[in-house]
C-alpha positions in Angstrom: 3.6 3.2 -12.8 0.5 5.8 -12.5 -1.1 2.3 -9.9 2.0 2.4 -7.5 2.4 6.4 -7.7 -1.1 6.9 -7.0 -1.2 5.0 -3.7 1.5 7.5 -2.8 -1.4 10.7 -3.4 -4.4 8.1 -1.9 -1.8 8.3 1.2 -1.2 11.7 1.4 -4.3 13.3 1.1 -5.9 11.4 3.5 -3.0 11.6 6.1 -4.4 14.5 7.9 -8.2 12.6 8.1 -7.2 9.1 9.7 -3.5 7.9 9.2 -3.5 7.6 5.1 -6.4 5.1 4.9 -6.5 6.1 0.8 -3.1 5.0 -0.4 -5.7 1.8 -2.0 -7.6 4.0 -3.7 -5.3 5.5 -6.5 -4.7 1.8 -7.4 -7.9 0.4 -7.2 -9.0 2.9 -9.6 -6.1 2.8 -11.9 -6.5 -0.8 -12.2 -10.4 -0.9 -12.4 -10.3 1.8 -15.5 -7.5 -0.2 -17.2 -7.7 -4.0 -16.2 -9.6 -4.8 -19.5 -7.3 -3.2 -21.8 -3.8 -3.1 -20.7 -2.6 -6.4 -19.1 0.3 -4.7 -17.8 -1.4 -2.6 -16.0 -3.6 -5.3 -14.6 -0.7 -6.9 -13.7 0.8 -4.1 -11.4 -2.4 -2.6 -10.5 -3.2 -6.0 -9.0 0.3 -6.0 -7.2 -0.2 -2.4 -5.7 -3.6 -3.1 -4.9 -2.8 -6.0 -2.7 0.5 -4.5 -1.0 -0.9 -1.5 0.1 -4.2 -3.6 1.5 -1.5 -5.9 3.3 0.0 -2.4 4.8 -3.3 -1.1 6.0 -4.0 -4.7 7.5 -0.6 -4.6 8.8 -1.3 -0.2 10.6 -4.6 -1.5 11.5 -3.3 -4.9 13.8 -0.8 -2.3 15.2 -3.5 -0.1 16.3 -6.1 -2.8 17.7 -3.0 -4.2 19.8 -2.6 -0.6 21.3 -6.3 -0.4 21.9 -6.9 -3.7 23.2 -3.9 -3.3 25.9 -4.9 0.3 26.6 -2.0 1.8 25.3 0.7 -0.8 26.4 1.1 -1.8 22.9 1.9 1.5 21.8 5.3 0.3 22.6 5.6 -1.9 19.6 3.4 -0.2 17.6 4.7 3.1 16.8 8.4 1.7 15.9 6.4 -0.6 13.6 4.5 2.0 12.2 7.9 3.7 11.6 9.2 0.7 9.8 6.7 -0.2 7.6 5.8 3.4 6.6 9.7 3.8 5.2 9.4 0.5 3.7 6.2 1.4 2.4 7.8 4.4 1.0 10.7 3.2 -0.4 8.8 0.0 -1.9 5.9 2.0 -3.7 8.9 4.2 -5.3 10.8 1.2 -6.4 7.8 -0.7 -8.2 7.2 2.8 -10.0 10.8 2.8 -11.5 10.5 -0.7 -12.2 7.1 -0.1 -13.8 8.2 2.7 -15.9 11.2 0.4 -17.2 8.4 -2.1 -18.1 9.2 -4.9 -15.5 6.7 -6.6 -13.5 7.2 -5.6 -9.9 6.2 -7.9 -6.9 6.4 -6.9 -3.6 7.9 -8.9 -0.6 5.4 -9.6 2.0 2.3 -8.8 -0.2 -0.8 -11.3 0.8 -2.3 -12.1 -2.8 -6.2 -10.8 -2.0 -7.1 -10.3 -5.4 -6.0 -13.1 -8.1 
């Protein structure tokens, strides 16, 4: 559960300094510390890390779209940022509750970069 909730803390702490880029730091730390001793934390830590990296990539792609189109892409990017942000928050809370119950949660639309 800590791996999932730490992404919220990392995102909130770094929100003032560049849009919450720290959302993957908490799950990375939890996963690196506990992956060898706790198989459930290993699984859920990788899942939380993969999800937050996927969200960060989506935000970065939308930012690049906005820059490349000299701001016109913001018409698309801003609503998508809001939608992705709300989905990130809801899915992170759902994953935290499931992990607290001992259920392995899989985020939808996640790139499985760390196996």
